C-alpha positions as a printed Julia matrix, in Angstrom:
122×3 Matrix{Float64}:
  56.72  61.43  -62.19
  57.15  58.85  -65.15
  59.8   61.19  -66.57
  61.94  60.67  -63.29
  61.54  56.99  -62.97
  62.51  56.42  -66.45
  65.56  58.56  -66.49
  66.5   56.81  -62.93
  66.13  53.59  -64.79
  68.22  54.77  -67.6
  70.87  56.26  -65.42
  71.18  53.09  -63.46
  71.56  50.92  -66.57
  74.24  53.3   -67.76
  76.37  53.18  -64.52
  75.52  49.13  -64.2
  76.88  48.54  -68.11
  79.67  51.2   -67.23
  80.81  48.97  -64.26
  80.57  45.55  -65.68
  82.55  46.78  -68.83
  85.31  48.1   -66.78
  85.32  45.3   -64.67
  85.57  42.8   -67.57
  88.52  44.66  -69.1
  90.29  44.97  -65.72
  89.8   41.3   -64.6
  88.85  39.5   -67.52
  85.83  36.99  -67.92
  85.0   34.64  -65.16
  87.68  32.13  -64.81
  86.49  28.11  -64.07
  88.03  26.8   -61.04
  90.01  24.01  -61.45
  91.71  20.86  -59.28
  95.3   21.91  -58.88
  96.35  18.1   -59.71
  94.85  18.46  -63.3
  97.7   19.47  -65.62
  97.43  22.35  -68.2
  97.68  19.83  -71.07
  94.31  17.78  -69.55
  92.51  21.18  -69.51
  93.64  21.7   -73.24
  92.32  18.75  -74.02
  89.0   19.55  -72.18
  88.66  22.63  -73.97
  88.8   20.82  -77.26
  86.33  18.23  -76.18
  83.96  21.32  -75.47
  84.67  22.61  -78.88
  83.84  19.19  -80.55
  80.61  19.03  -78.62
  79.56  22.29  -79.91
  80.5   20.96  -83.38
  77.8   18.12  -82.76
  75.13  20.52  -81.95
  75.79  22.96  -84.59
  76.17  20.2   -87.1
  73.4   20.48  -90.11
  73.44  17.01  -91.54
  73.12  13.78  -90.33
  76.6   12.88  -92.1
  78.28  15.61  -90.22
  76.49  14.71  -86.95
  78.06  11.28  -86.97
  81.61  12.74  -88.07
  81.41  14.81  -85.1
  80.39  12.53  -82.65
  82.93  10.1   -83.65
  85.45  12.62  -83.04
  83.89  13.75  -79.77
  84.18  10.06  -78.78
  88.11  10.08  -79.0
  88.2   13.3   -77.45
  86.37  12.26  -74.26
  88.67   8.77  -74.14
  91.66  11.09  -74.6
  90.32  13.62  -71.46
  89.76  10.56  -69.5
  92.55   9.0   -69.65
  94.67  12.17  -69.37
  92.54  12.73  -65.89
  93.28   8.97  -64.58
  96.83   9.8   -65.37
  96.93  12.91  -63.33
  95.28  11.16  -60.64
  98.1    8.46  -60.74
 100.61  11.07  -60.61
  99.25  13.21  -57.56
  98.79   9.71  -55.71
 102.5    8.87  -56.01
 103.6   12.36  -55.17
 101.65  12.54  -52.36
 102.69   9.52  -50.62
 106.13   7.74  -50.11
 104.46   4.52  -50.06
 103.97   4.15  -53.95
 100.29   5.13  -53.76
  98.94   2.66  -51.31
  97.36   5.26  -49.18
  95.03   6.73  -52.11
  94.09   2.77  -52.46
  93.23   2.67  -48.81
  91.1    5.89  -48.77
  89.23   4.48  -51.88
  88.64   1.28  -49.97
  87.92   2.69  -46.65
  85.33   5.17  -48.29
  83.64   2.44  -50.46
  83.49   0.08  -47.11
  82.17   2.9   -44.92
  79.13   3.26  -47.62
  78.75  -0.48  -48.05
  77.99  -0.26  -44.16
  75.85   2.65  -44.15
  73.63   1.3   -47.17
  73.35  -2.02  -45.3
  72.05  -0.35  -41.96
  69.59   1.18  -44.17
  67.99  -1.96  -45.8
  67.8   -3.74  -42.98
């Protein structure tokens, strides 16, 4: 009885490995979903920032860690600037009024949030 169970488990594991390997070959690894308004340059900067974060974690000495942190901080600033620029582009593109509708939406959201929190406090 135990021999049959182990062979069934072995068979299942073999089938599972074969399926996952063929799926990875055909479909590739899981792709991360990103917003359409983020440009490819920004996505490249995000990947670079991720690599620099890994360098911080893999650094062995204190000096290497400090240098890697400085590089990461600069890369993080570049990513944030690039994302802000992309948001400005999409706000300008979606509306004909020069981005006023995006600002209005932000104001309405903030005022709605303030109303909700003020009711809860009182």
